[in-house]
N, C-alpha and C positions, 0 to 999 in steps of 0.2 A: 214466736215473739215478736210483736208490729214496733217498727219505725215511728218514732213520732219526731214529728217538729218543735220545736222551742226558740223563743227566741232568746238571743245571748249578748252579751255586751261586750266592743270591742275597745279598748282603751291600749293605745299607742302599740299595737299588734298583739293583746294578749286578749284571748278568750275565756271570760269567764262563765262557765257554766254551772256551778254547784258550789258559788260562793255569795254570803250577803254582798251588792255595791257598795252600802254604807261605809262597810270597814275596808274594801278595798282602798275604797276612794279616798278618805282619812290614812291607810299607810303609805297610797303611793303618789299622792296628789298629781295627778297627770296635768299636761299643761298641752295636749292637742285637743282637739274635737273627740266627743262619742257620741260613737254611733252604733245603730242597733240591729245586727244581721240576724240571719237562723241557721241554723245549726241543725244536724243529724244527731240524736241521742241513739244508740241501740247498745244495749238495751235501758229504754227508758225507768224499768223497775228498779233499776239497781239505784237510783236515786233517791238520795233523801226526802222523805215528801213535803217536809217544809223547804229546803231550799228547793226543788221542784215547784211550786209555786211562786217564790220569788222571781227565778229565773224566764217564769212565763211571762213578767211582768214586762213589756218592750219599752224601752225610755225613745222616746221620740225627741232628741234634741238637734233642732235646728241650730245652724253654725254661718257665721258669714267670714271665718275666716281662711283665708286662701291656703290653700292642697296643689302639693303637685301632681302631676298627672298620674304617676305612679302610687300615691297617694289616694287619690279621688276613684280609683280604680280600683285597690284593696279593698277600699269601705265598702263599695257598692257590691261586690263580689261574695254570691253565697259560697258558705263554707261546708262544705261535704266531707262524710265520712271519705275515707279512705279505701281504693281497691284490695280487695285480698288477693296477695299475692300469689301467682301460681310458678310453682317448682317447673323447672326449663328439663331436671333429670329425666330423659327419658328412657336411659337402662342401669341397673343394678350398678356399682363399680363393685364390688365385692361377687356375682357371681356371673354377671354380665345380660342376668334376665330382665324383662322389660319391667317399666315401671307403670302402677297407675296413681290417679290422685283419689286419694282418699283420707278420711280423720282417723288418725289412730285412737285404742282404746286409751281413756282418761285424758286424751287433749281437747283442743277447738278449735285447731285450723288444720287445714288441707296442707297435706304434705305429699309429695312423691315416697312412692312405699312399691318395695318390690313385690312382683305377681310371684317368684317362684321363692325365694330365702325368706321372705317377710322384713328386709331389711328398711329402715326408716329413715332415709335423708333430711337433715337438717340444713339450711342458707342460711348463712350468716354474713350480714351488712359487710361491707371489705371498710379499710380504713386508708386513706390518703393523708399522707403529713407535706409541708410544704415548707418553705421560710420565706420571711418578709424581711429580706435585707437591708436596713439602713445605714446607710455613710451620705455626709457631705448633708443634711436634710433631701436627699434623695431614696428613691427604691429600687431597686433591681426588677427587671423583669424579662422574657425569655420570647422571642418568638417561635413557634411552634414549628420545628419542621416536620411533623408525622400527622396525622387524623388520629382522632379528632379534632377539628378547629386549625386546619393547619395556615400558618402565617400571620395566625391569630396570637395576641399577646397574654401573656400567662403567669403564673409567679411560677417559681422552681418547684415542682412537687412532683409525687407520685404515690404507688398504691408503699402500704410498709411489709416490710418484708420479713420472715418468720427468726426469730432470733435477737433483734434488735428494738429495741425502744425507739417509741415516736420520734423522743427528739435526734435521737443519732438516723433517725431514718430518713429525717428532716434534711440534717445536714450531709447525708449522700444524695439524696434528690438531687440538692445546690451542686454539689462537685460535679454531678456527671449530667446535668442539665447549664451550669455556666460554668464552668470548673473553676470554682470558687471554693476557698478554703474556708468556713464560717464559725462561726463561735455562736449559741443561741443563748438569749440572755432570756428570753420570757416566754410563756404561752402568752397567743394574742386570740383566740378562736377558735371556736367549735362550731362546724356546721354540718348538719344534718342532712340527707337529701333522699328521703324514702322514697321515693318513686323511683331511685335507680339502687337502692340501696348501699349507698356510701355513707360515711363520715368521714368530714376534713376538718386536722386540726394544725392548723397553721402560727407557725410562732415569728417573733422578733427574733431578729439575729442578726450580726457585725460581721465584719472583714475580720478575718486573721491577718490577712496579707490585701490589700486592694489593691486586688488583680481578678478578672472576670475575661472567660470569652466561648463562644458558644460551643456547647456539645454534640454529640451525635446528634439528641432529637431538637436542639437547634437551628433557625435559620442567624439568630443574630441575637444580642443581647443588651442593652444599655439601661443607665439609669434614668429615671425619669423624677422631673422635681413634683409637687403635688399638683402645680395647676396645667402641667405636664401628662398625664397620665391617661391612657388614650382610652379612655372608657367605649369609645364608641366603637373599638377594636378588641375586645378585650376576647377570652377564649371561653371563659365558662362564667356561670350563675354564681359560684362559689368565689371564683375571684375578683369579681365584681363587688359583689357583697363585702368580702373583707376588705377592699381598698377605700369601699364608702366609710366602711366603721373607721378604719386609718387613718383617711385624712377628720374625721369628728373626733378623731382622739385628739391628733392635733392640734389643731384648731382651741379644741375645750382645755390644752396644756396639759392633760393627763389620760394616760393609759389604760384603758381597763380590761378585763378578761372577758371576751361577750361569745355569747352561746345563740343561735336559732336555727329554726330548721327552714332548707326552702321548698316551695311547692310548687307545682308547676301549674300554671292557669287553663282551664280545662279546654281553652280554645287556642293557647299557643302552639304557634308551631316549636318544630325540638331547634331551629335554626334561631329561633327569635329571644335575645338575650335579655330584651324586659319582659319575656310570660312566662316571668315567676312572681312568685307572694313566699315574702319573712313573714314566720309566723314564728309563736314563741320566744320572740328576743329577751334576752336578759342580760345583765350587765354589772362584771362588781370588779 
């Protein structure tokens, strides 16, 4: 099967490749400019012919609205199909034999397969959980004492452990990194980062006792008002996006549950905090 290019429409971070544009506009009533991008669809044969003909129509709408630098760059960036994941498993965890990259019978993706016993290794994304702790119109941040991103600010968060709930893990990480006992109030955001195989779940939380101090992995901890948040000194794109969503919700006077995917810009360096795109953004 060949990979073909089709024009798609992006509205407020949404990519519509197989849905009538008219019905989408009537349903969502976008408030931001509409732009036309190019998207690789593979295989194209799976698209309904009628939908395919509609998505091929390019919508060239000029706009005089002001865009932020990030929004302007996002609008002009070509959306490409994701690079297939290549397993890093070199040796079998069962017999110790070397593995090879192959597609097991009945599957479609490349896997690490043991050349001796035939064991197939499946790799799954890791879940990171954390808390956005609110107190007196301020939020709790921790300055990292470990790599990566030593010396930069982050929300208290870490990998979910086997045997604990997402909310329980988020509270545990807050205790470990900020020595703070918190009560989880509600889920706030899920952010998927496919290119590093991680999914973040962030909860809003409150202090049980208004006390905090740096844990073993933190240089210091501090409460920041919304206009004091050090956006130029944050550790990770996930933290940056979460705090931006939080600030918008506070200003709007209503909290939503957010979902989005974070993709890296092709030309961005790993240390570039602005080198990412936010896609598939949803709010409920």
